[in-house]
LUMVO-197826 format. One record per residue (C-alpha): chain; y, z, x; residue number from 1. Coordinates in steps of 0.05 Angstrom, whole numbers. Layout:
+-------+--------+--------+--------+------+
| chain |     yy |     zz |     xx | resi |
+-------+--------+--------+--------+------+
|     A |      Y |      Z |      X |  NUM |
...
+-------+--------+--------+--------+------+
END
This chain:
+-------+--------+--------+--------+------+
| chain |     yy |     zz |     xx | resi |
+-------+--------+--------+--------+------+
|     A |     67 |    -74 |   -758 |    1 |
|     A |     -4 |    -60 |   -763 |    2 |
|     A |    -37 |    -63 |   -834 |    3 |
|     A |    -82 |      0 |   -851 |    4 |
|     A |   -147 |    -12 |   -888 |    5 |
|     A |   -172 |     53 |   -920 |    6 |
|     A |   -218 |     50 |   -979 |    7 |
|     A |   -285 |     13 |   -968 |    8 |
|     A |   -332 |      5 |   -910 |    9 |
|     A |   -330 |    -73 |   -921 |   10 |
|     A |   -255 |    -70 |   -918 |   11 |
|     A |   -257 |    -34 |   -851 |   12 |
|     A |   -307 |    -88 |   -826 |   13 |
|     A |   -259 |   -141 |   -849 |   14 |
|     A |   -199 |   -105 |   -814 |   15 |
|     A |   -240 |   -102 |   -750 |   16 |
|     A |   -259 |   -176 |   -755 |   17 |
|     A |   -188 |   -196 |   -768 |   18 |
|     A |   -166 |   -153 |   -709 |   19 |
|     A |   -218 |   -186 |   -665 |   20 |
|     A |   -198 |   -254 |   -687 |   21 |
|     A |   -123 |   -243 |   -676 |   22 |
|     A |   -136 |   -214 |   -607 |   23 |
|     A |   -186 |   -268 |   -583 |   24 |
|     A |   -139 |   -325 |   -601 |   25 |
|     A |    -80 |   -297 |   -564 |   26 |
|     A |    -77 |   -296 |   -486 |   27 |
|     A |    -67 |   -227 |   -457 |   28 |
|     A |    -12 |   -208 |   -410 |   29 |
|     A |     -2 |   -141 |   -375 |   30 |
|     A |    -30 |    -82 |   -413 |   31 |
|     A |    -14 |    -26 |   -365 |   32 |
|     A |     53 |    -22 |   -329 |   33 |
|     A |     43 |    -20 |   -254 |   34 |
|     A |     90 |     40 |   -251 |   35 |
|     A |     45 |     86 |   -294 |   36 |
|     A |     14 |    147 |   -259 |   37 |
|     A |    -56 |    141 |   -247 |   38 |
|     A |    -84 |    206 |   -280 |   39 |
|     A |   -155 |    197 |   -248 |   40 |
|     A |   -117 |    214 |   -181 |   41 |
|     A |    -97 |    288 |   -169 |   42 |
|     A |    -77 |    321 |   -103 |   43 |
|     A |    -30 |    370 |    -72 |   44 |
|     A |      3 |    372 |     -5 |   45 |
|     A |     42 |    436 |     11 |   46 |
|     A |     91 |    400 |     57 |   47 |
|     A |    125 |    332 |     67 |   48 |
|     A |     80 |    273 |     87 |   49 |
|     A |     97 |    208 |    116 |   50 |
|     A |     36 |    165 |    133 |   51 |
|     A |    -22 |    140 |     95 |   52 |
|     A |    -84 |    100 |    115 |   53 |
|     A |   -147 |     80 |     74 |   54 |
|     A |   -220 |     78 |     93 |   55 |
|     A |   -261 |     19 |     65 |   56 |
|     A |   -297 |     67 |     16 |   57 |
|     A |   -232 |     91 |    -13 |   58 |
|     A |   -221 |    155 |     25 |   59 |
|     A |   -147 |    168 |     43 |   60 |
|     A |   -119 |    196 |    107 |   61 |
|     A |    -50 |    229 |    102 |   62 |
|     A |     -9 |    263 |    156 |   63 |
|     A |     58 |    300 |    158 |   64 |
|     A |     87 |    372 |    168 |   65 |
|     A |     80 |    439 |    134 |   66 |
|     A |    141 |    479 |    115 |   67 |
|     A |    119 |    535 |    162 |   68 |
|     A |    128 |    490 |    222 |   69 |
|     A |     55 |    465 |    231 |   70 |
|     A |     33 |    391 |    226 |   71 |
|     A |    -26 |    370 |    186 |   72 |
|     A |    -78 |    316 |    173 |   73 |
|     A |   -121 |    313 |    110 |   74 |
|     A |   -172 |    266 |     86 |   75 |
|     A |   -178 |    257 |     12 |   76 |
|     A |   -230 |    231 |    -32 |   77 |
|     A |   -215 |    171 |    -76 |   78 |
|     A |   -195 |    216 |   -133 |   79 |
|     A |   -148 |    260 |    -89 |   80 |
|     A |   -191 |    319 |    -78 |   81 |
|     A |   -195 |    346 |     -6 |   82 |
|     A |   -253 |    317 |     35 |   83 |
|     A |   -294 |    354 |     88 |   84 |
|     A |   -237 |    366 |    136 |   85 |
|     A |   -165 |    380 |    141 |   86 |
|     A |   -131 |    406 |    206 |   87 |
|     A |    -64 |    435 |    225 |   88 |
|     A |    -31 |    421 |    293 |   89 |
|     A |      2 |    471 |    339 |   90 |
|     A |     73 |    438 |    345 |   91 |
|     A |    137 |    477 |    352 |   92 |
|     A |    177 |    413 |    359 |   93 |
|     A |    163 |    372 |    296 |   94 |
|     A |    118 |    329 |    254 |   95 |
|     A |     55 |    288 |    258 |   96 |
|     A |     85 |    218 |    244 |   97 |
|     A |     30 |    167 |    241 |   98 |
|     A |    -45 |    155 |    237 |   99 |
|     A |    -91 |     95 |    240 |  100 |
|     A |   -165 |     85 |    225 |  101 |
|     A |   -211 |     48 |    273 |  102 |
|     A |   -270 |      6 |    248 |  103 |
|     A |   -318 |     61 |    267 |  104 |
|     A |   -281 |    112 |    226 |  105 |
|     A |   -248 |    149 |    280 |  106 |
|     A |   -175 |    167 |    269 |  107 |
|     A |   -117 |    157 |    317 |  108 |
|     A |    -58 |    206 |    306 |  109 |
|     A |     10 |    206 |    335 |  110 |
|     A |     73 |    249 |    329 |  111 |
|     A |    113 |    304 |    360 |  112 |
|     A |     53 |    350 |    376 |  113 |
|     A |     35 |    369 |    449 |  114 |
|     A |    -29 |    410 |    433 |  115 |
|     A |    -86 |    396 |    382 |  116 |
|     A |   -117 |    454 |    346 |  117 |
|     A |   -131 |    487 |    279 |  118 |
|     A |    -80 |    541 |    269 |  119 |
|     A |   -124 |    576 |    212 |  120 |
|     A |   -181 |    582 |    261 |  121 |
|     A |   -134 |    604 |    317 |  122 |
|     A |   -160 |    558 |    370 |  123 |
|     A |   -135 |    497 |    407 |  124 |
|     A |   -174 |    438 |    433 |  125 |
|     A |   -128 |    424 |    494 |  126 |
|     A |    -65 |    389 |    511 |  127 |
|     A |    -56 |    321 |    476 |  128 |
|     A |     18 |    299 |    484 |  129 |
|     A |     39 |    260 |    424 |  130 |
|     A |    -27 |    220 |    412 |  131 |
|     A |   -101 |    237 |    401 |  132 |
|     A |   -163 |    214 |    370 |  133 |
|     A |   -209 |    250 |    318 |  134 |
|     A |   -280 |    238 |    304 |  135 |
|     A |   -296 |    224 |    233 |  136 |
|     A |   -311 |    299 |    222 |  137 |
|     A |   -243 |    313 |    245 |  138 |
|     A |   -259 |    345 |    311 |  139 |
|     A |   -223 |    320 |    374 |  140 |
|     A |   -254 |    259 |    407 |  141 |
|     A |   -262 |    280 |    480 |  142 |
|     A |   -281 |    209 |    503 |  143 |
|     A |   -207 |    187 |    485 |  144 |
|     A |   -165 |    202 |    546 |  145 |
|     A |    -97 |    171 |    546 |  146 |
|     A |    -50 |    182 |    600 |  147 |
|     A |      5 |    233 |    581 |  148 |
|     A |     64 |    206 |    544 |  149 |
|     A |    133 |    240 |    555 |  150 |
|     A |    161 |    234 |    484 |  151 |
|     A |    139 |    227 |    411 |  152 |
|     A |     99 |    171 |    378 |  153 |
|     A |    127 |    145 |    313 |  154 |
|     A |     81 |     88 |    294 |  155 |
|     A |     10 |     66 |    309 |  156 |
|     A |    -31 |      2 |    297 |  157 |
|     A |    -98 |    -22 |    315 |  158 |
|     A |   -116 |    -95 |    330 |  159 |
|     A |   -175 |   -137 |    317 |  160 |
|     A |   -207 |   -115 |    386 |  161 |
|     A |   -194 |    -41 |    368 |  162 |
|     A |   -140 |    -34 |    419 |  163 |
|     A |    -89 |     17 |    399 |  164 |
|     A |    -16 |      0 |    399 |  165 |
|     A |     34 |     61 |    400 |  166 |
|     A |    109 |     59 |    391 |  167 |
|     A |    161 |    114 |    393 |  168 |
|     A |    213 |    148 |    438 |  169 |
|     A |    170 |    150 |    501 |  170 |
|     A |    190 |    118 |    568 |  171 |
|     A |    135 |    140 |    615 |  172 |
|     A |     62 |    150 |    617 |  173 |
|     A |     42 |    189 |    679 |  174 |
|     A |     90 |    149 |    723 |  175 |
|     A |     79 |     81 |    687 |  176 |
|     A |    139 |     46 |    656 |  177 |
|     A |    125 |     44 |    583 |  178 |
|     A |    190 |     38 |    545 |  179 |
|     A |    174 |     54 |    472 |  180 |
|     A |    110 |     11 |    466 |  181 |
|     A |     41 |     17 |    496 |  182 |
|     A |    -27 |    -12 |    485 |  183 |
|     A |    -90 |     29 |    498 |  184 |
|     A |   -161 |      6 |    509 |  185 |
|     A |   -212 |     40 |    461 |  186 |
|     A |   -224 |     95 |    516 |  187 |
|     A |   -151 |    110 |    521 |  188 |
|     A |   -138 |     77 |    585 |  189 |
|     A |    -76 |     31 |    588 |  190 |
|     A |    -91 |    -44 |    573 |  191 |
|     A |    -75 |    -78 |    637 |  192 |
|     A |    -68 |   -147 |    601 |  193 |
|     A |     -6 |   -120 |    560 |  194 |
|     A |     55 |   -129 |    605 |  195 |
|     A |    123 |   -113 |    575 |  196 |
|     A |    166 |   -113 |    636 |  197 |
|     A |    223 |    -64 |    622 |  198 |
|     A |    204 |    -59 |    549 |  199 |
|     A |    250 |    -37 |    493 |  200 |
|     A |    317 |      0 |    506 |  201 |
|     A |    310 |     45 |    446 |  202 |
|     A |    259 |     74 |    399 |  203 |
|     A |    204 |     35 |    362 |  204 |
|     A |    193 |     57 |    291 |  205 |
|     A |    143 |      3 |    266 |  206 |
|     A |     88 |    -37 |    295 |  207 |
|     A |     50 |    -86 |    254 |  208 |
|     A |     -3 |   -136 |    278 |  209 |
|     A |     -4 |   -203 |    244 |  210 |
|     A |    -69 |   -238 |    223 |  211 |
|     A |    -58 |   -287 |    283 |  212 |
|     A |    -55 |   -227 |    332 |  213 |
|     A |     20 |   -231 |    346 |  214 |
|     A |     53 |   -163 |    343 |  215 |
|     A |    116 |   -149 |    303 |  216 |
|     A |    158 |    -90 |    326 |  217 |
|     A |    219 |    -59 |    292 |  218 |
|     A |    262 |     -1 |    310 |  219 |
|     A |    333 |     19 |    336 |  220 |
|     A |    329 |    -26 |    400 |  221 |
|     A |    374 |    -80 |    418 |  222 |
|     A |    337 |   -115 |    475 |  223 |
|     A |    265 |   -127 |    500 |  224 |
|     A |    252 |   -135 |    576 |  225 |
|     A |    326 |   -150 |    585 |  226 |
|     A |    330 |   -203 |    529 |  227 |
|     A |    371 |   -189 |    466 |  228 |
|     A |    327 |   -169 |    408 |  229 |
|     A |    368 |   -134 |    355 |  230 |
|     A |    322 |    -84 |    319 |  231 |
|     A |    261 |   -133 |    309 |  232 |
|     A |    220 |   -173 |    357 |  233 |
|     A |    154 |   -206 |    358 |  234 |
|     A |    108 |   -204 |    418 |  235 |
|     A |     48 |   -246 |    440 |  236 |
|     A |    -19 |   -214 |    452 |  237 |
|     A |      0 |   -209 |    527 |  238 |
|     A |     61 |   -165 |    515 |  239 |
|     A |    110 |   -224 |    525 |  240 |
|     A |    168 |   -240 |    475 |  241 |
|     A |    147 |   -294 |    428 |  242 |
|     A |    202 |   -346 |    438 |  243 |
|     A |    182 |   -380 |    374 |  244 |
|     A |    211 |   -321 |    334 |  245 |
|     A |    285 |   -335 |    328 |  246 |
|     A |    317 |   -272 |    302 |  247 |
|     A |    386 |   -293 |    329 |  248 |
|     A |    438 |   -238 |    318 |  249 |
|     A |    384 |   -195 |    286 |  250 |
|     A |    401 |   -133 |    247 |  251 |
|     A |    463 |    -90 |    254 |  252 |
|     A |    426 |    -25 |    245 |  253 |
|     A |    355 |      9 |    247 |  254 |
|     A |    297 |    -27 |    214 |  255 |
|     A |    244 |     28 |    194 |  256 |
|     A |    188 |    -12 |    160 |  257 |
|     A |    157 |    -81 |    156 |  258 |
|     A |    109 |   -118 |    112 |  259 |
|     A |     80 |   -188 |    119 |  260 |
|     A |     67 |   -231 |     59 |  261 |
|     A |      6 |   -278 |     56 |  262 |
|     A |     50 |   -339 |     73 |  263 |
|     A |     74 |   -304 |    136 |  264 |
|     A |    144 |   -284 |    111 |  265 |
|     A |    166 |   -214 |    133 |  266 |
|     A |    197 |   -162 |     91 |  267 |
|     A |    243 |   -111 |    126 |  268 |
|     A |    271 |    -46 |    101 |  269 |
|     A |    318 |      5 |    137 |  270 |
|     A |    390 |     25 |    140 |  271 |
|     A |    421 |    -42 |    161 |  272 |
|     A |    477 |    -76 |    122 |  273 |
|     A |    473 |   -145 |    157 |  274 |
|     A |    420 |   -193 |    187 |  275 |
|     A |    439 |   -253 |    230 |  276 |
|     A |    509 |   -248 |    207 |  277 |
|     A |    493 |   -249 |    132 |  278 |
|     A |    500 |   -187 |     85 |  279 |
|     A |    432 |   -155 |     75 |  280 |
|     A |    439 |    -86 |     44 |  281 |
|     A |    379 |    -48 |     72 |  282 |
|     A |    329 |   -103 |     50 |  283 |
|     A |    314 |   -172 |     78 |  284 |
|     A |    262 |   -224 |     85 |  285 |
|     A |    250 |   -269 |    145 |  286 |
|     A |    214 |   -332 |    148 |  287 |
|     A |    155 |   -334 |    191 |  288 |
|     A |    195 |   -364 |    248 |  289 |
|     A |    247 |   -309 |    244 |  290 |
|     A |    303 |   -344 |    205 |  291 |
|     A |    334 |   -305 |    150 |  292 |
|     A |    313 |   -320 |     79 |  293 |
|     A |    379 |   -323 |     50 |  294 |
|     A |    364 |   -326 |    -24 |  295 |
|     A |    317 |   -264 |    -23 |  296 |
|     A |    366 |   -227 |     19 |  297 |
|     A |    425 |   -242 |    -26 |  298 |
|     A |    383 |   -216 |    -88 |  299 |
|     A |    355 |   -152 |    -61 |  300 |
|     A |    394 |    -88 |    -41 |  301 |
|     A |    388 |    -14 |    -41 |  302 |
|     A |    444 |     38 |    -39 |  303 |
|     A |    412 |     84 |     11 |  304 |
|     A |    357 |     80 |     65 |  305 |
|     A |    294 |     43 |     52 |  306 |
|     A |    235 |     78 |     87 |  307 |
|     A |    176 |     37 |     60 |  308 |
|     A |    159 |    -33 |     38 |  309 |
|     A |     94 |    -62 |     14 |  310 |
|     A |     72 |   -128 |    -14 |  311 |
|     A |     26 |   -135 |    -74 |  312 |
|     A |    -25 |   -189 |    -85 |  313 |
|     A |     18 |   -225 |   -131 |  314 |
|     A |     75 |   -224 |    -81 |  315 |
|     A |    118 |   -169 |   -112 |  316 |
|     A |    150 |   -122 |    -62 |  317 |
|     A |    145 |    -45 |    -74 |  318 |
|     A |    202 |     -8 |    -43 |  319 |
|     A |    208 |     67 |    -27 |  320 |
|     A |    260 |    110 |      8 |  321 |
|     A |    321 |    152 |     -4 |  322 |
|     A |    359 |    103 |    -51 |  323 |
|     A |    377 |    117 |   -123 |  324 |
|     A |    391 |     47 |   -142 |  325 |
|     A |    358 |    -21 |   -125 |  326 |
|     A |    397 |    -84 |   -139 |  327 |
|     A |    449 |    -44 |   -173 |  328 |
|     A |    400 |    -13 |   -226 |  329 |
|     A |    377 |     58 |   -230 |  330 |
|     A |    313 |     65 |   -190 |  331 |
|     A |    306 |    136 |   -160 |  332 |
|     A |    270 |    128 |    -93 |  333 |
|     A |    218 |     78 |   -116 |  334 |
|     A |    222 |      8 |   -149 |  335 |
|     A |    194 |    -61 |   -145 |  336 |
|     A |    222 |   -130 |   -133 |  337 |
|     A |    197 |   -200 |   -156 |  338 |
|     A |    178 |   -246 |    -99 |  339 |
|     A |    249 |   -275 |   -101 |  340 |
|     A |    283 |   -208 |    -91 |  341 |
|     A |    305 |   -196 |   -161 |  342 |
|     A |    287 |   -129 |   -195 |  343 |
|     A |    219 |   -128 |   -231 |  344 |
|     A |    239 |    -93 |   -295 |  345 |
|     A |    168 |    -89 |   -315 |  346 |
|     A |    159 |    -35 |   -261 |  347 |
|     A |    198 |     22 |   -292 |  348 |
|     A |    187 |     90 |   -257 |  349 |
|     A |    229 |    125 |   -307 |  350 |
|     A |    270 |    179 |   -270 |  351 |
|     A |    229 |    163 |   -206 |  352 |
|     A |    216 |    211 |   -151 |  353 |
|     A |    261 |    272 |   -144 |  354 |
|     A |    257 |    267 |    -64 |  355 |
|     A |    247 |    211 |    -18 |  356 |
|     A |    187 |    166 |    -11 |  357 |
|     A |    163 |    159 |     61 |  358 |
|     A |    101 |    114 |     56 |  359 |
|     A |     69 |     63 |      7 |  360 |
|     A |     -2 |     39 |      9 |  361 |
|     A |    -30 |    -13 |    -38 |  362 |
|     A |   -106 |     -6 |    -49 |  363 |
|     A |   -153 |    -63 |    -55 |  364 |
|     A |   -159 |    -46 |   -129 |  365 |
|     A |    -82 |    -57 |   -131 |  366 |
|     A |    -65 |     17 |   -146 |  367 |
|     A |     -5 |     42 |   -107 |  368 |
|     A |     -7 |    108 |    -66 |  369 |
|     A |     60 |    140 |    -52 |  370 |
|     A |     73 |    199 |     -6 |  371 |
|     A |    136 |    233 |     19 |  372 |
|     A |    176 |    296 |      2 |  373 |
|     A |    179 |    290 |    -73 |  374 |
|     A |    149 |    341 |   -121 |  375 |
|     A |    158 |    301 |   -188 |  376 |
|     A |    146 |    229 |   -207 |  377 |
|     A |    181 |    213 |   -272 |  378 |
|     A |    185 |    289 |   -287 |  379 |
|     A |    111 |    299 |   -277 |  380 |
|     A |     93 |    349 |   -222 |  381 |
|     A |     62 |    308 |   -164 |  382 |
|     A |     66 |    348 |    -99 |  383 |
|     A |     84 |    297 |    -43 |  384 |
|     A |     30 |    247 |    -63 |  385 |
|     A |     13 |    208 |   -125 |  386 |
|     A |    -21 |    142 |   -147 |  387 |
|     A |      7 |     89 |   -193 |  388 |
|     A |    -38 |     42 |   -234 |  389 |
|     A |    -11 |    -19 |   -199 |  390 |
|     A |    -16 |    -91 |   -223 |  391 |
|     A |    -66 |   -109 |   -277 |  392 |
|     A |   -133 |   -117 |   -237 |  393 |
|     A |   -146 |   -183 |   -275 |  394 |
|     A |   -119 |   -246 |   -244 |  395 |
|     A |    -57 |   -272 |   -283 |  396 |
|     A |    -81 |   -344 |   -272 |  397 |
|     A |   -149 |   -328 |   -306 |  398 |
|     A |   -111 |   -299 |   -365 |  399 |
|     A |    -57 |   -348 |   -377 |  400 |
|     A |    -94 |   -411 |   -385 |  401 |
|     A |   -159 |   -385 |   -415 |  402 |
|     A |   -188 |   -426 |   -472 |  403 |
|     A |   -247 |   -408 |   -519 |  404 |
|     A |   -307 |   -454 |   -516 |  405 |
|     A |   -349 |   -405 |   -558 |  406 |
|     A |   -346 |   -375 |   -625 |  407 |
|     A |   -352 |   -302 |   -647 |  408 |
|     A |   -371 |   -262 |   -707 |  409 |
|     A |   -367 |   -188 |   -724 |  410 |
|     A |   -436 |   -161 |   -733 |  411 |
|     A |   -428 |    -91 |   -764 |  412 |
|     A |   -373 |    -71 |   -716 |  413 |
|     A |   -408 |   -105 |   -657 |  414 |
|     A |   -381 |   -170 |   -622 |  415 |
|     A |   -430 |   -228 |   -626 |  416 |
|     A |   -413 |   -289 |   -585 |  417 |
|     A |   -447 |   -357 |   -602 |  418 |
|     A |   -447 |   -425 |   -575 |  419 |
|     A |   -444 |   -402 |   -507 |  420 |
|     A |   -459 |   -445 |   -447 |  421 |
|     A |   -526 |   -434 |   -413 |  422 |
|     A |   -527 |   -377 |   -362 |  423 |
|     A |   -460 |   -349 |   -386 |  424 |
|     A |   -446 |   -277 |   -366 |  425 |
|     A |   -402 |   -230 |   -409 |  426 |
|     A |   -362 |   -169 |   -389 |  427 |
|     A |   -319 |   -122 |   -430 |  428 |
|     A |   -269 |    -83 |   -386 |  429 |
|     A |   -218 |    -28 |   -402 |  430 |
|     A |   -145 |    -41 |   -382 |  431 |
|     A |   -155 |    -12 |   -314 |  432 |
|     A |   -209 |    -66 |   -300 |  433 |
|     A |   -270 |    -20 |   -302 |  434 |
|     A |   -330 |    -51 |   -334 |  435 |
|     A |   -349 |    -19 |   -400 |  436 |
|     A |   -403 |    -67 |   -426 |  437 |
|     A |   -440 |   -126 |   -399 |  438 |
|     A |   -493 |   -176 |   -424 |  439 |
|     A |   -520 |   -245 |   -409 |  440 |
|     A |   -527 |   -306 |   -454 |  441 |
|     A |   -593 |   -316 |   -489 |  442 |
|     A |   -605 |   -381 |   -528 |  443 |
|     A |   -530 |   -390 |   -531 |  444 |
|     A |   -515 |   -323 |   -559 |  445 |
|     A |   -495 |   -253 |   -532 |  446 |
|     A |   -479 |   -188 |   -567 |  447 |
|     A |   -436 |   -131 |   -545 |  448 |
|     A |   -443 |    -63 |   -578 |  449 |
|     A |   -371 |    -51 |   -591 |  450 |
|     A |   -386 |     -1 |   -648 |  451 |
|     A |   -411 |     50 |   -596 |  452 |
|     A |   -346 |     51 |   -552 |  453 |
|     A |   -278 |     85 |   -566 |  454 |
|     A |   -225 |     50 |   -603 |  455 |
|     A |   -179 |     17 |   -552 |  456 |
|     A |   -157 |    -47 |   -523 |  457 |
|     A |   -207 |    -83 |   -479 |  458 |
|     A |   -211 |   -146 |   -439 |  459 |
|     A |   -268 |   -194 |   -453 |  460 |
|     A |   -290 |   -240 |   -396 |  461 |
|     A |   -338 |   -298 |   -408 |  462 |
|     A |   -365 |   -331 |   -346 |  463 |
|     A |   -398 |   -398 |   -345 |  464 |
|     A |   -421 |   -438 |   -284 |  465 |
|     A |   -355 |   -473 |   -283 |  466 |
|     A |   -300 |   -431 |   -310 |  467 |
|     A |   -280 |   -362 |   -340 |  468 |
|     A |   -245 |   -344 |   -405 |  469 |
|     A |   -207 |   -280 |   -408 |  470 |
|     A |   -182 |   -253 |   -476 |  471 |
|     A |   -157 |   -187 |   -506 |  472 |
|     A |   -205 |   -150 |   -553 |  473 |
|     A |   -177 |    -95 |   -599 |  474 |
|     A |   -232 |    -47 |   -621 |  475 |
|     A |   -204 |    -13 |   -682 |  476 |
+-------+--------+--------+--------+------+
END
């Protein structure tokens, strides 16, 4: 319980000094739950959305479908407001399912559309069956001329050489045999070096290019080029099956999303109940060689379809979909698992999302973008897209073992540090990791004007040439 000091100015200063002292001698932990809504982000999508991509400058591309039957693509500024373009696609058959951003800023889009155009402006830019490329300004890129696919594209990926991988329901491309997967050169022509033989025998729902260039593929197929491959496979760069990826009996039902951890292990989500003969209830983890990680898969489960998985920097797994429970605990369509597959109870979304979560994207600043069919997150109105605060932007390793090598005093409500090492730099951050104050060491001292900032919890970081100290500061 906090003591209240009321009477004299000196008593207030004493209280502040005591507060600073207590805070600075106690290592901090997490100050903002990763599941808390980011109130700096505000957007609205009048439809259901299903795919997110991110520009290096923080702009967001989102695709989906409007309730009146048209497809859409929007580019949002980092705060969620609409950027310079949004377009609607003429498509009587269905939705725009996927997008991917090239290194030059152009956007590949895939889906159920057969013509590209702006319905509001009442014009079309021509026939583009199931795949097209947009310039940065949103207009069609006429230099991209892929051969015509015969069925929808469900997933897109771009490799390090800017070649475009597409997966979906298609089986043909102007007479070429392309069963569910194809790779295009940057101009849209088929990549002749990518040879898949007879390809997959059913739809591909996810393509993910690993850092080593190998290609993970998931979906509803059971074979690739005549070889058994039960709902997941890994291809070499030339399109051949990677024989070093031993999936064995694979999955018993559809795999809808994949994520790769920094150690190469693979998270899978979908509607399966078993993997390699072991019980795996819609969530599983594979070793880098394809073997089932039994411990994780025994810990993790969902009571309905998992549509999206994403891995945080700390190794936690964010899960979205149609489920109402994760690991037997109430988590309405969004939740987070620890690296071992057990439920992360610190990630508490309250009542969660009122409709399904279709895609999850973790930004470089660790904030978490969600999109789907929901209109509320934890009873707050969020129309089909929202952003969560994510993990504390400060590294836990910095925080946990920090030791003080300097002293401090309260100078009329301002924080003065003494006995600093030469060339030390000092930052004061808010709990979102945004810098509020900074200064440099001069003659072993530094002063932060904490009397001029709002009362709140802050993080003090002191950098020397060899180490860093991170402590909580309560300005009261």
